[in-house]
NUDREN-843630 format. One record per residue (C-alpha): x, y, z; residue in one letter. Coordinates in Angstrom, 1 decimal. Example, Ala and Ser with C-alpha at 12.3 -4.5 7.8 and 13.67 -1.06 7.14 Angstrom:
BEGIN
+--------+--------+--------+-------+
:     c1 :     c2 :     c3 : tornu :
+--------+--------+--------+-------+
:   12.3 :   -4.5 :    7.8 :     A :
:   13.7 :   -1.1 :    7.1 :     S :
+--------+--------+--------+-------+
END
This chain:
BEGIN
+--------+--------+--------+-------+
:     c1 :     c2 :     c3 : tornu :
+--------+--------+--------+-------+
:  -50.8 :  192.6 :   99.9 :     M :
:  -51.6 :  190.2 :   97.1 :     L :
:  -48.1 :  189.7 :   96.6 :     K :
:  -47.3 :  188.7 :  100.2 :     Q :
:  -50.3 :  186.4 :  100.3 :     V :
:  -49.7 :  184.4 :   97.2 :     W :
:  -45.8 :  184.2 :   97.8 :     I :
:  -46.7 :  182.7 :  101.3 :     L :
:  -49.0 :  180.2 :  100.0 :     S :
:  -46.3 :  179.2 :   97.3 :     F :
:  -43.8 :  178.7 :  100.1 :     A :
:  -46.1 :  176.6 :  102.1 :     L :
:  -46.9 :  174.4 :   99.3 :     V :
:  -43.5 :  174.0 :   97.8 :     S :
:  -42.1 :  172.9 :  101.2 :     M :
:  -44.6 :  169.8 :  100.9 :     N :
:  -44.0 :  169.1 :   97.3 :     A :
:  -42.1 :  166.0 :   95.9 :     Q :
:  -38.7 :  167.2 :   94.8 :     A :
:  -38.4 :  167.2 :   91.0 :     A :
:  -35.6 :  164.9 :   89.5 :     K :
:  -33.2 :  166.7 :   87.3 :     V :
:  -30.7 :  164.7 :   85.0 :     A :
:  -27.2 :  166.4 :   84.4 :     V :
:  -26.2 :  165.1 :   81.0 :     V :
:  -22.8 :  166.0 :   81.0 :     D :
:  -19.3 :  165.0 :   81.9 :     S :
:  -20.1 :  163.5 :   85.3 :     G :
:  -21.1 :  164.8 :   88.6 :     T :
:  -19.0 :  164.8 :   91.9 :     D :
:  -21.5 :  163.6 :   94.5 :     F :
:  -19.0 :  164.0 :   97.2 :     S :
:  -19.4 :  167.8 :   97.0 :     H :
:  -20.8 :  169.2 :  100.0 :     T :
:  -23.4 :  171.4 :   98.1 :     K :
:  -24.4 :  168.3 :   96.0 :     I :
:  -24.3 :  165.0 :   98.0 :     R :
:  -27.4 :  165.4 :   99.9 :     A :
:  -29.4 :  165.9 :   96.6 :     Q :
:  -27.9 :  162.9 :   94.9 :     A :
:  -30.7 :  160.9 :   93.3 :     W :
:  -30.7 :  157.3 :   94.7 :     M :
:  -32.3 :  154.7 :   92.5 :     N :
:  -34.7 :  153.0 :   94.9 :     P :
:  -34.8 :  149.8 :   92.9 :     L :
:  -30.9 :  149.2 :   93.2 :     E :
:  -28.6 :  147.8 :   96.0 :     T :
:  -25.3 :  149.6 :   96.0 :     A :
:  -22.2 :  147.6 :   95.1 :     A :
:  -23.9 :  144.3 :   95.0 :     D :
:  -22.8 :  143.9 :   91.2 :     R :
:  -26.5 :  142.7 :   90.4 :     I :
:  -28.9 :  144.5 :   88.0 :     D :
:  -31.6 :  144.6 :   90.7 :     N :
:  -34.1 :  146.5 :   88.6 :     D :
:  -33.3 :  144.7 :   85.5 :     K :
:  -32.8 :  147.5 :   83.1 :     N :
:  -29.6 :  146.3 :   81.8 :     G :
:  -27.4 :  148.7 :   84.0 :     K :
:  -25.8 :  147.1 :   87.0 :     V :
:  -25.5 :  149.4 :   90.1 :     D :
:  -27.0 :  152.6 :   88.5 :     D :
:  -27.2 :  154.1 :   91.9 :     I :
:  -26.7 :  157.8 :   90.9 :     N :
:  -27.2 :  157.5 :   87.3 :     G :
:  -25.2 :  155.8 :   84.5 :     W :
:  -21.9 :  156.2 :   82.8 :     N :
:  -22.9 :  156.1 :   79.1 :     F :
:  -19.4 :  156.7 :   78.0 :     A :
:  -17.9 :  153.7 :   79.6 :     E :
:  -21.0 :  151.7 :   80.3 :     N :
:  -21.1 :  151.2 :   84.0 :     Y :
:  -22.4 :  152.9 :   87.1 :     G :
:  -19.5 :  155.2 :   88.1 :     R :
:  -20.1 :  158.6 :   87.0 :     V :
:  -17.1 :  160.7 :   88.5 :     F :
:  -13.4 :  159.9 :   89.0 :     F :
:  -12.1 :  161.8 :   92.0 :     A :
:   -8.6 :  160.4 :   91.6 :     E :
:   -8.1 :  162.7 :   88.7 :     H :
:   -7.7 :  165.6 :   91.0 :     L :
:   -4.2 :  164.4 :   91.8 :     R :
:   -3.2 :  165.7 :   88.3 :     D :
:   -4.8 :  169.2 :   88.7 :     V :
:   -2.3 :  172.1 :   89.1 :     N :
:   -3.6 :  174.2 :   92.0 :     P :
:   -3.1 :  177.4 :   90.0 :     V :
:   -6.1 :  176.4 :   88.0 :     V :
:   -8.4 :  177.6 :   90.8 :     Y :
:   -7.3 :  181.2 :   90.9 :     P :
:   -7.0 :  181.4 :   87.1 :     L :
:  -10.5 :  180.3 :   86.5 :     F :
:  -11.5 :  183.1 :   89.1 :     R :
:   -9.6 :  186.0 :   87.4 :     V :
:  -10.6 :  184.9 :   84.0 :     I :
:  -14.3 :  184.8 :   84.9 :     A :
:  -13.7 :  188.2 :   86.5 :     H :
:  -12.3 :  189.5 :   83.2 :     R :
:  -15.4 :  188.2 :   81.5 :     Q :
:  -17.6 :  190.0 :   83.8 :     A :
:  -15.6 :  193.2 :   83.6 :     G :
:  -14.8 :  193.0 :   87.4 :     T :
:  -11.1 :  192.1 :   87.2 :     I :
:   -8.8 :  194.3 :   89.3 :     T :
:   -5.4 :  195.4 :   88.4 :     P :
:   -3.8 :  192.9 :   90.9 :     D :
:   -6.0 :  190.1 :   89.4 :     E :
:   -4.9 :  191.3 :   85.7 :     E :
:   -1.2 :  191.1 :   86.9 :     K :
:   -1.8 :  187.6 :   88.2 :     F :
:   -3.3 :  186.6 :   84.9 :     L :
:   -0.4 :  187.9 :   82.7 :     Q :
:    2.2 :  186.3 :   85.0 :     E :
:    0.4 :  182.8 :   85.0 :     N :
:   -1.1 :  182.6 :   81.6 :     L :
:   -1.4 :  185.4 :   79.1 :     L :
:    2.3 :  186.3 :   79.5 :     G :
:    3.8 :  183.0 :   79.1 :     L :
:    5.9 :  181.9 :   76.2 :     P :
:    3.7 :  180.5 :   73.4 :     E :
:    4.5 :  176.9 :   74.1 :     A :
:    3.8 :  177.3 :   77.9 :     Q :
:    0.6 :  179.1 :   77.3 :     R :
:   -0.6 :  176.4 :   75.1 :     A :
:    0.0 :  173.9 :   77.6 :     E :
:   -1.5 :  176.0 :   80.5 :     A :
:   -4.7 :  176.5 :   78.3 :     L :
:   -5.1 :  172.9 :   77.4 :     A :
:   -4.8 :  172.1 :   81.3 :     H :
:   -7.4 :  174.7 :   82.0 :     L :
:   -9.7 :  173.4 :   79.4 :     N :
:   -9.1 :  169.7 :   80.7 :     F :
:  -10.3 :  171.0 :   84.1 :     F :
:  -13.2 :  172.9 :   82.8 :     G :
:  -14.6 :  169.8 :   81.0 :     V :
:  -13.8 :  167.6 :   84.1 :     Y :
:  -15.6 :  170.1 :   86.4 :     A :
:  -18.4 :  170.9 :   83.9 :     H :
:  -21.1 :  168.3 :   85.1 :     G :
:  -20.5 :  169.1 :   88.8 :     T :
:  -20.7 :  173.1 :   88.2 :     H :
:  -23.9 :  172.6 :   86.1 :     V :
:  -25.4 :  170.5 :   89.1 :     A :
:  -24.5 :  173.1 :   91.5 :     G :
:  -26.4 :  175.7 :   89.4 :     I :
:  -29.4 :  173.5 :   89.2 :     V :
:  -29.5 :  173.3 :   92.9 :     L :
:  -28.8 :  177.1 :   93.5 :     G :
:  -32.4 :  177.6 :   91.8 :     Q :
:  -34.1 :  174.4 :   93.1 :     S :
:  -32.3 :  173.3 :   96.3 :     P :
:  -34.6 :  170.3 :   96.9 :     S :
:  -34.1 :  168.8 :   93.5 :     S :
:  -32.8 :  165.3 :   92.9 :     Q :
:  -29.7 :  165.1 :   90.8 :     I :
:  -29.3 :  162.2 :   88.5 :     L :
:  -25.9 :  162.0 :   86.6 :     S :
:  -25.8 :  160.8 :   82.9 :     A :
:  -22.1 :  161.0 :   82.1 :     R :
:  -21.5 :  161.3 :   78.3 :     M :
:  -17.7 :  161.8 :   77.9 :     F :
:  -14.7 :  159.7 :   79.3 :     P :
:  -12.0 :  161.8 :   80.8 :     D :
:   -8.7 :  162.3 :   79.0 :     D :
:   -5.6 :  162.4 :   81.1 :     V :
:   -4.7 :  165.9 :   82.1 :     A :
:   -2.4 :  167.6 :   79.4 :     P :
:    1.1 :  168.5 :   79.9 :     L :
:    1.2 :  171.0 :   82.9 :     Y :
:    3.4 :  170.2 :   85.9 :     P :
:    2.0 :  170.3 :   89.5 :     N :
:    3.7 :  170.5 :   92.8 :     P :
:    3.4 :  166.6 :   93.2 :     A :
:    5.4 :  166.4 :   90.0 :     G :
:    2.9 :  164.5 :   88.1 :     R :
:    3.2 :  165.2 :   84.4 :     V :
:    1.0 :  163.7 :   81.6 :     E :
:    1.3 :  164.4 :   77.9 :     T :
:   -2.0 :  163.5 :   76.3 :     K :
:   -3.7 :  166.2 :   74.4 :     G :
:   -6.8 :  168.3 :   75.2 :     L :
:  -10.1 :  166.3 :   75.2 :     Q :
:  -12.0 :  167.4 :   72.0 :     D :
:  -15.6 :  167.7 :   73.2 :     W :
:  -17.0 :  168.0 :   69.7 :     I :
:  -15.4 :  164.9 :   68.2 :     Y :
:  -16.6 :  162.8 :   71.2 :     K :
:  -20.1 :  164.2 :   70.8 :     L :
:  -20.0 :  163.0 :   67.2 :     L :
:  -18.8 :  159.8 :   68.5 :     A :
:  -21.7 :  159.5 :   70.9 :     A :
:  -24.1 :  160.2 :   68.3 :     I :
:  -22.7 :  157.7 :   66.0 :     A :
:  -23.0 :  154.9 :   68.6 :     N :
:  -26.4 :  155.7 :   69.8 :     G :
:  -25.4 :  157.0 :   73.4 :     S :
:  -27.9 :  159.8 :   73.2 :     F :
:  -30.7 :  157.7 :   72.1 :     Q :
:  -29.8 :  155.4 :   75.2 :     Q :
:  -29.8 :  158.5 :   77.5 :     V :
:  -33.3 :  159.5 :   76.2 :     G :
:  -34.6 :  155.9 :   76.9 :     K :
:  -33.1 :  155.8 :   80.5 :     Y :
:  -34.4 :  159.4 :   81.2 :     L :
:  -37.9 :  158.1 :   80.2 :     G :
:  -37.4 :  155.0 :   82.3 :     E :
:  -36.5 :  156.8 :   85.4 :     Q :
:  -39.3 :  159.4 :   84.9 :     Q :
:  -36.8 :  162.3 :   85.0 :     V :
:  -38.7 :  165.7 :   85.1 :     D :
:  -35.9 :  168.0 :   83.7 :     V :
:  -32.8 :  167.2 :   81.8 :     A :
:  -30.0 :  169.6 :   81.3 :     N :
:  -28.0 :  169.5 :   78.3 :     Y :
:  -25.0 :  172.0 :   78.5 :     S :
:  -23.4 :  170.6 :   75.6 :     L :
:  -23.4 :  171.0 :   71.8 :     G :
:  -21.4 :  170.9 :   68.5 :     M :
:  -19.8 :  173.8 :   66.5 :     S :
:  -21.5 :  172.9 :   63.3 :     L :
:  -19.7 :  175.6 :   61.2 :     P :
:  -16.4 :  174.1 :   62.1 :     M :
:  -17.6 :  170.7 :   61.1 :     I :
:  -19.1 :  172.2 :   57.8 :     A :
:  -15.6 :  173.8 :   57.0 :     K :
:  -13.9 :  170.4 :   57.4 :     Q :
:  -16.4 :  168.7 :   55.2 :     F :
:  -16.2 :  171.5 :   52.7 :     L :
:  -12.3 :  171.3 :   52.7 :     A :
:  -12.5 :  167.6 :   52.1 :     M :
:  -14.4 :  168.4 :   49.1 :     R :
:  -11.7 :  170.8 :   47.8 :     G :
:  -13.3 :  174.1 :   49.1 :     K :
:  -10.4 :  175.5 :   51.3 :     K :
:  -11.8 :  179.0 :   51.5 :     D :
:  -15.5 :  178.8 :   51.4 :     P :
:  -17.8 :  181.8 :   51.3 :     T :
:  -20.2 :  182.4 :   54.1 :     D :
:  -23.1 :  181.5 :   52.0 :     A :
:  -21.4 :  177.9 :   51.4 :     E :
:  -20.6 :  177.4 :   55.0 :     V :
:  -24.2 :  178.3 :   56.0 :     A :
:  -25.6 :  175.9 :   53.3 :     A :
:  -23.3 :  173.2 :   54.6 :     E :
:  -24.2 :  173.8 :   58.1 :     V :
:  -27.9 :  173.3 :   57.3 :     R :
:  -27.0 :  170.2 :   55.5 :     R :
:  -25.2 :  168.8 :   58.6 :     V :
:  -27.8 :  169.8 :   60.8 :     Y :
:  -30.4 :  168.1 :   58.8 :     A :
:  -28.6 :  164.6 :   59.2 :     Q :
:  -28.5 :  165.2 :   63.1 :     F :
:  -32.1 :  166.7 :   63.8 :     E :
:  -34.0 :  163.6 :   63.4 :     P :
:  -31.7 :  161.7 :   66.0 :     Q :
:  -32.3 :  164.6 :   68.4 :     G :
:  -36.0 :  164.4 :   68.0 :     K :
:  -35.9 :  160.6 :   68.8 :     K :
:  -34.1 :  161.5 :   72.1 :     W :
:  -36.7 :  163.8 :   73.3 :     M :
:  -39.6 :  161.5 :   72.1 :     A :
:  -38.0 :  158.7 :   74.2 :     A :
:  -38.8 :  160.9 :   77.3 :     A :
:  -41.9 :  162.6 :   76.7 :     P :
:  -42.5 :  163.6 :   80.4 :     K :
:  -39.3 :  165.2 :   80.6 :     T :
:  -38.3 :  168.9 :   79.7 :     L :
:  -35.0 :  169.1 :   77.8 :     F :
:  -33.1 :  172.3 :   78.7 :     V :
:  -30.3 :  173.1 :   76.1 :     I :
:  -27.6 :  175.5 :   76.0 :     A :
:  -27.8 :  177.7 :   72.7 :     A :
:  -23.9 :  177.6 :   72.2 :     G :
:  -20.9 :  180.0 :   72.8 :     N :
:  -20.0 :  181.2 :   69.3 :     D :
:  -21.8 :  184.5 :   69.2 :     A :
:  -23.8 :  183.3 :   66.2 :     L :
:  -27.4 :  183.4 :   65.0 :     D :
:  -28.8 :  180.0 :   65.5 :     N :
:  -31.6 :  181.1 :   63.1 :     D :
:  -29.0 :  181.2 :   60.3 :     Q :
:  -26.6 :  178.6 :   61.4 :     L :
:  -28.5 :  176.0 :   63.3 :     P :
:  -26.8 :  174.5 :   66.5 :     A :
:  -27.0 :  170.9 :   67.5 :     F :
:  -28.8 :  169.9 :   69.8 :     P :
:  -29.9 :  173.6 :   70.7 :     A :
:  -31.8 :  174.1 :   67.4 :     S :
:  -34.1 :  171.1 :   67.8 :     I :
:  -37.7 :  172.3 :   68.0 :     R :
:  -40.1 :  170.0 :   70.3 :     A :
:  -42.7 :  170.7 :   72.8 :     D :
:  -40.6 :  169.4 :   75.5 :     N :
:  -37.4 :  171.3 :   74.9 :     S :
:  -36.3 :  174.7 :   75.5 :     I :
:  -33.1 :  176.6 :   74.3 :     S :
:  -31.2 :  179.2 :   76.5 :     V :
:  -28.8 :  182.0 :   75.7 :     A :
:  -26.7 :  183.5 :   78.2 :     A :
:  -27.1 :  187.0 :   79.7 :     S :
:  -24.8 :  189.0 :   81.9 :     Q :
:  -27.0 :  189.2 :   84.9 :     G :
:  -30.3 :  191.1 :   83.7 :     Y :
:  -28.2 :  193.8 :   81.8 :     E :
:  -27.1 :  192.5 :   78.5 :     K :
:  -26.5 :  189.3 :   76.2 :     L :
:  -23.2 :  187.6 :   76.9 :     G :
:  -20.8 :  188.6 :   74.4 :     S :
:  -20.2 :  184.9 :   73.5 :     F :
:  -23.8 :  183.7 :   73.6 :     S :
:  -25.6 :  182.4 :   70.5 :     N :
:  -29.1 :  183.8 :   69.9 :     Y :
:  -31.9 :  183.4 :   67.6 :     G :
:  -35.4 :  185.2 :   67.0 :     A :
:  -36.9 :  182.0 :   66.1 :     T :
:  -34.7 :  179.3 :   67.5 :     S :
:  -33.7 :  180.3 :   70.9 :     V :
:  -36.3 :  180.6 :   73.7 :     D :
:  -35.1 :  182.5 :   76.7 :     V :
:  -32.0 :  183.9 :   78.3 :     A :
:  -30.7 :  183.3 :   81.8 :     A :
:  -27.5 :  184.5 :   83.6 :     P :
:  -24.5 :  182.9 :   82.2 :     G :
:  -21.3 :  185.1 :   82.9 :     V :
:  -19.1 :  184.5 :   86.0 :     A :
:  -21.7 :  182.2 :   87.7 :     V :
:  -20.4 :  180.7 :   90.8 :     M :
:  -21.0 :  177.0 :   91.4 :     S :
:  -19.5 :  173.7 :   92.8 :     A :
:  -16.4 :  172.3 :   91.4 :     V :
:  -14.3 :  169.1 :   92.3 :     P :
:  -11.5 :  169.9 :   94.5 :     S :
:   -9.4 :  168.2 :   97.3 :     L :
:  -11.5 :  170.5 :   99.4 :     E :
:  -15.0 :  169.1 :   99.0 :     A :
:  -16.8 :  172.5 :   99.1 :     G :
:  -14.9 :  174.3 :   96.4 :     A :
:  -16.7 :  176.8 :   94.1 :     E :
:  -15.5 :  178.7 :   91.2 :     L :
:  -17.0 :  181.1 :   88.7 :     P :
:  -17.5 :  180.0 :   85.1 :     M :
:  -19.1 :  181.6 :   82.0 :     S :
:  -21.1 :  180.2 :   79.1 :     G :
:  -24.3 :  179.1 :   77.9 :     T :
:  -23.6 :  175.9 :   79.8 :     S :
:  -24.0 :  177.9 :   83.0 :     M :
:  -27.4 :  179.6 :   81.7 :     A :
:  -28.9 :  176.4 :   80.8 :     A :
:  -28.9 :  174.9 :   84.4 :     P :
:  -30.4 :  178.1 :   85.9 :     F :
:  -33.3 :  177.5 :   83.7 :     V :
:  -33.4 :  173.9 :   84.5 :     A :
:  -33.4 :  174.7 :   88.2 :     G :
:  -36.2 :  176.9 :   87.7 :     V :
:  -38.1 :  174.4 :   85.7 :     A :
:  -37.6 :  171.9 :   88.4 :     A :
:  -39.1 :  174.5 :   90.9 :     R :
:  -42.0 :  175.0 :   88.7 :     V :
:  -42.6 :  171.2 :   88.6 :     K :
:  -42.4 :  171.2 :   92.4 :     D :
:  -44.9 :  173.9 :   92.7 :     A :
:  -47.3 :  172.0 :   90.4 :     N :
:  -46.7 :  168.5 :   89.7 :     S :
:  -49.5 :  168.2 :   87.1 :     D :
:  -47.8 :  170.5 :   84.7 :     L :
:  -46.5 :  168.8 :   81.5 :     Q :
:  -43.1 :  169.8 :   79.8 :     P :
:  -44.9 :  172.0 :   77.3 :     A :
:  -46.7 :  173.9 :   80.1 :     Q :
:  -43.5 :  174.4 :   82.1 :     I :
:  -42.0 :  175.6 :   79.0 :     R :
:  -44.9 :  178.0 :   78.5 :     Q :
:  -44.6 :  179.3 :   82.0 :     I :
:  -40.8 :  179.8 :   81.6 :     L :
:  -41.1 :  181.9 :   78.5 :     M :
:  -44.5 :  183.7 :   79.7 :     G :
:  -43.0 :  185.1 :   82.9 :     T :
:  -39.7 :  186.5 :   81.7 :     V :
:  -38.4 :  190.0 :   82.4 :     D :
:  -38.7 :  191.4 :   79.0 :     N :
:  -35.7 :  193.4 :   77.8 :     K :
:  -35.3 :  195.7 :   74.8 :     D :
:  -31.8 :  194.3 :   74.1 :     W :
:  -33.3 :  190.7 :   73.6 :     L :
:  -35.9 :  191.8 :   71.1 :     V :
:  -35.0 :  189.9 :   67.9 :     G :
:  -32.5 :  187.8 :   69.8 :     K :
:  -34.6 :  185.3 :   71.6 :     V :
:  -38.4 :  184.3 :   71.0 :     I :
:  -39.6 :  185.5 :   74.5 :     S :
:  -37.5 :  188.7 :   74.4 :     A :
:  -36.8 :  188.1 :   78.1 :     G :
:  -34.5 :  186.8 :   80.9 :     V :
:  -36.0 :  184.0 :   83.0 :     V :
:  -37.6 :  185.3 :   86.3 :     N :
:  -37.4 :  182.5 :   88.7 :     A :
:  -39.8 :  183.8 :   91.5 :     D :
:  -42.4 :  184.7 :   88.9 :     R :
:  -42.3 :  181.5 :   87.1 :     A :
:  -42.5 :  179.6 :   90.3 :     A :
:  -45.4 :  181.7 :   91.5 :     L :
:  -47.4 :  181.3 :   88.2 :     A :
:  -47.0 :  177.4 :   88.5 :     A :
:  -48.4 :  177.6 :   92.0 :     E :
:  -51.4 :  179.8 :   90.8 :     L :
:  -51.9 :  177.4 :   87.9 :     S :
:  -53.3 :  174.8 :   90.5 :     R :
:  -56.3 :  177.0 :   91.0 :     Q :
:  -56.8 :  178.8 :   87.7 :     M :
:  -55.7 :  178.6 :   83.9 :     S :
:  -52.1 :  178.9 :   82.8 :     L :
:  -52.7 :  182.3 :   81.2 :     E :
:  -54.5 :  183.7 :   84.3 :     Q :
:  -51.7 :  182.4 :   86.5 :     A :
:  -49.0 :  184.0 :   84.5 :     M :
:  -50.9 :  187.2 :   84.3 :     A :
:  -51.4 :  187.2 :   88.1 :     Q :
:  -47.8 :  186.2 :   88.6 :     A :
:  -46.6 :  189.2 :   86.4 :     R :
:  -48.6 :  191.5 :   88.6 :     L :
:  -47.3 :  190.1 :   91.9 :     A :
:  -43.6 :  189.8 :   91.1 :     V :
:  -41.4 :  192.7 :   89.8 :     A :
:  -38.6 :  192.5 :   87.5 :     D :
:  -35.2 :  191.9 :   88.7 :     R :
:  -32.9 :  194.7 :   89.1 :     A :
:  -30.3 :  194.9 :   86.3 :     D :
:  -27.5 :  194.0 :   88.4 :     G :
:  -29.1 :  191.0 :   89.9 :     D :
:  -27.2 :  187.8 :   89.2 :     H :
:  -24.3 :  189.9 :   88.0 :     G :
:  -20.9 :  190.4 :   89.8 :     P :
:  -20.7 :  193.6 :   91.6 :     Q :
:  -18.0 :  195.8 :   90.0 :     R :
:  -15.4 :  196.5 :   92.8 :     P :
:  -13.8 :  199.9 :   92.9 :     A :
:  -10.9 :  200.2 :   90.6 :     G :
:  -11.9 :  197.3 :   88.5 :     A :
:  -10.6 :  197.6 :   84.8 :     L :
:  -12.9 :  198.3 :   82.0 :     P :
:  -14.6 :  195.7 :   80.1 :     L :
:  -13.6 :  195.2 :   76.5 :     D :
:  -16.2 :  192.7 :   75.0 :     P :
:  -13.9 :  192.4 :   72.0 :     N :
:  -10.9 :  191.3 :   74.0 :     D :
:  -10.1 :  187.7 :   72.7 :     P :
:   -8.7 :  187.0 :   76.3 :     A :
:  -12.1 :  187.4 :   77.8 :     A :
:  -13.5 :  184.5 :   75.4 :     R :
:  -11.2 :  181.8 :   76.6 :     I :
:  -12.7 :  179.2 :   79.0 :     L :
:  -16.3 :  179.8 :   77.9 :     V :
:  -18.1 :  176.5 :   78.3 :     F :
+--------+--------+--------+-------+
END
């Protein structure tokens, strides 16, 4: 009975709560998507399309957020869909199914015929095109995941990366482009160098954003190896790479702390990374930044195991959340399209959405307290001991109930009560169901590691 009474109380309060504001710091968000458009944040101090900086913040017509990559108000470019080959959509589905171990023989045949079995040059072109779409769709997919956990949230877009032209891959309209694949890592480096992330942090603070999702990061081992090579070390040892990673990270960390300090009322939710590495040993940026208003997220496969690609860290990654074959919104000529994608990029917005729901339940909670609730109400898992600080997967209902209870009692008491009232999620929850006849999952299969974001 206790469980029923408290959950009913939570539902009644939440319906009347002011919706949390969530910034998606990413590749831009398609606000025309049917699952997102009603929740687009609208700047109350700006007048759309009047070309006047009404709120005098230095950003003309920042209606739904700001394009920090190109320094104006437009955050998404729907016309680029004309260059997307329609085969992208079924390929994303079957690749996600392979990652989740739910691919059927017919899907495997389709994957072989349309990607893996192609001649090397054609396969490279196809992969470049698929990765282009993955980056292009990334911010929209992330926003959809946030809204899946917190449907009332307002989504603000902070676009960090310009779109490259779609790489070589002919589509039925006959449009062919030849630019290479967008290299996200170098664009991140450029954004850090020109202060874009500091500008984002300032903007989030000005707009009083509650939660900011950062499903992005840099592969520091790759950068470290390049730096070592420039100094004549072509085949560095693991110890030399690790030392160089720490050296590189030390240069970036102070800037990351500045971003977060610029928005002290915002909880920064950051993807841990997809290199299957220990962030304790090889810090990731910005995931490894430790601050009271940040939380780092690993990817789990449902509630069953850690994603094979996910970074982890017993002292540097806080929680895990579902991040394998997660269905969410993507840009399409059909405004309501959805596709599954995998990565810590998908796990982070799950947590960002739960954080927004927590904030809705008790608007007095500060970022550090929201983080405490998220970590203190997890489903504890033996397979996460020594992998993430909380040793658990975020439990959305339990975290939200703890937030509601915290209006009437201490945070510790609220979390204890919520743990009694809300059961752990079943292992299969938020994991794709395995169809009859599905091919066995091989976590070491390199083809299962492509298109991880």
